[in-house]
Structure formats: C-alpha cells, structure tokens
C-alpha positions in Angstrom: 3.7 7.3 -7.6 4.5 5.6 -10.8 4.2 8.9 -12.6 7.2 10.2 -10.7 9.2 6.9 -11.2 8.5 5.3 -7.8 7.3 1.8 -7.8 5.1 0.7 -5.0 2.3 -1.7 -4.4 0.0 -3.5 -2.1 2.1 -5.9 0.0 -0.3 -7.2 2.6 -3.7 -8.3 1.5 -6.1 -9.3 4.2 -6.7 -13.0 4.6 -10.3 -12.8 3.4 -9.0 -11.7 0.0 -7.5 -15.2 -0.6 -10.2 -17.6 -1.9 -8.7 -20.5 0.0 -9.0 -18.8 3.4 -12.2 -17.2 2.5 -13.8 -20.5 1.8 -12.0 -22.6 4.4 -12.8 -20.2 7.3 -16.0 -18.8 5.8 -14.7 -15.3 6.0 -16.9 -12.4 5.0 -15.2 -9.0 4.3 -18.2 -7.2 5.8 -17.2 -8.6 9.2 -13.9 -6.7 8.9 -14.9 -3.2 7.6 -11.8 -1.4 8.8 -9.5 -4.0 7.3 -11.5 -3.9 4.1 -11.0 -0.2 3.8 -7.4 0.0 5.1 -5.7 -2.6 2.9 -6.6 -0.7 -0.3 -5.0 2.5 1.1 -1.7 1.1 2.3 1.3 0.8 0.0 4.7 -0.7 0.3 7.4 1.8 -0.6 10.7 0.9 -2.2 13.1 -0.8 0.2 16.2 -2.5 -1.1 19.9 -2.9 -0.2 21.1 -0.4 -2.8 18.6 2.4 -1.9 20.7 5.6 -1.4 19.9 8.5 0.8 19.4 10.5 -2.4 16.7 8.0 -3.4 15.1 8.2 0.1 15.0 12.0 -0.1 13.4 11.8 -3.5 10.8 9.4 -2.4 9.9 11.5 0.7 9.7 14.7 -1.2 7.6 13.0 -3.9 5.2 11.7 -1.2 4.9 15.2 0.4 4.1 16.7 -3.0 1.5 14.0 -3.9 -0.2 14.4 -0.5 -0.3 18.2 -0.8 -1.8 17.9 -4.3 -4.5 15.4 -3.3 -5.6 16.8 0.1 -9.3 17.2 0.4 
C-alpha cells in the first residue's frame, strides 16, 4: 500500500502480543491459532476527517488492483 501512497498499519494487536498480559495471564499464542494468523493480515485503512470521496475512490481502486495482482 505504501508503494501507491496509502499509509496503513496494524491497529489491533492481540492481547498475547503485549508482554505484560502475556506474563500476567500466562497467555500462549498457540492457544489462539486463528487470532495469531488473523492479526498479521488485518490492516487499518486511512480514516480521518478531511478524507475526500476522491481519496476513498483512490484507496478502493488501489486495493482492488493490489488484490488482483496478488491473487493465488
């Protein structure tokens, strides 16, 4: 996404990725295999007050292109 000028990132890490909770609750990522896989594949797309419809159209078309180019 950054190659086409769209900033995105991981927004919600699972609780077992935080050392405090991992230690305090004795969490093991192997106990949550779907969560362990999913959080690495989910991104937060741009969302801010001045986002225009033109920006939204660009983001959507860029996502479509990226998905098409990376289909397996």
